[in-house]
C-alpha positions, 0 to 999 in steps of 0.5 A: 216816264213820259216826259223822260221819254220825249225830253230823249226823243227830243234831245235825239231829234236836235241831235239829226237837225245838228248833224244834218246842219254839219253834213249840209256845212261840209258839203258846201265846204268841199264844193268849194274847195273843188271850185277853188282849184278849178280857179286856181292852181295853188296850196290845196287843203282838207280838212283832217279826216280826224277833225271831220269824225269829231264833228260828224256825231257819229255820222263817219259813213255818211261824211266818207260817201260824201268825200267820196261822191266829191272825189269822183265829181272832181275827178270828172269835173275836171276830165270835162274841162281838160284839166291835166291836173288833180291835186285834189283827188288824193286828199279827197280820197284819204278823207273818205277811207279815213272816215271809213276804213272799210269803204273798199270801192274807193280803194278800188275805184279810187286806185283807178284815179290815180294810176291812169296817164295825163289826162285820163288820170293824176298819173301817179301808179305809187300813190295808187299803190300806197292807197290799195295797201292801206285798204288791204291794212284795214281790210286783209280779207278782201280779194279785190284790192289784191286783184287791183294791186296786182293790177296796178303793178301790171298795168301802169308799173310793168313790174310783173314780179309783184303783179303775180305775188299780189294775185297769188295772195289775193287767191288766198282769200276768201270768194277770191275768183279761181283765175287769180291763181292761175293768171300768177303763175301765167305772169311768173311764166311769161310776164306781161301780154296782150291776151291777159291786158283784155282779161283784166281790162274786161274784168274791170269792165264787168264790175265796173259800178261807176261811168268813168271807170267802166268807160275808161276801161272801155276805152283800153280794150278798144286801144288794145283790140286797136293794137291786134289789129295792127299786128295782123296789118303788120303781118300782112304786109310784110309777106305781101312785099316778100312775094312782089319784091318791093316796099308797099307805100300805103294801105291802100296798096294791099285794096288795089291788088285784091290782099284786102276788099276795104281799108281797115277801120280802128274800132272808131273807125278811123283808118289805119295808115302806113308810114312809107317812112318806117314801113310800119302800120299805126293809128291815123293821127286823128283819131280818137282811140287811146295810145298805150305804150 
């Protein structure tokens, strides 16, 4: 009996060693593929999830986490290097979610990486929709996936009807936030609005657990705040021009007339400017505030 126990323990130990070797090998392989994609934007190849499941010896969850982390690293690396292409992003996310269909955060944050416009992301919102729908099929009670589906429809595709339907369906799921149903009604009644966008990005910022996602939400919130400033300045300029009976050539004239105390700055400290040819207030050409449609 003791010898049998020893053999069983030895077989378990051997299995763990083999699994560890496979994991390390796969990790190196993924790194190699990522490096290849950075140096040559040619044909991309990533081993299928089905093959990896057979090789993983039951460590599907571990491999899924590795692939997801590689997807995050790949996304961050492409951005740091100023690359505009994210060819390997979708394959890496799909393999992670095929290995672990319940890896909810990979569907959620992967959708943001896929949706954001170049050079911030892959500019493939429809791919994000497909990813989230696949996640919902596999995790039908996860309300956060419905929230993100509505978000992509709302922010990236401006499809307020489908966005409202996603929020409404998600509101019926366990633990869904009460505002989901209210927001669906708001979209159906009024379509897109900046306040609604601010609400969604604030929610994304507060709940993000990945630094790139949190920073992306922050940048969009700053862009929306700048648009609020621009609207207020534009209204002030229109009223001032009516009062003085002539157009203004710069925002500095408002300061000289005592209408405002100083030249207003955007949330990153760059001055707003008035285009005298159009009469429109806009961001400074040197401002690093994100431009949004």
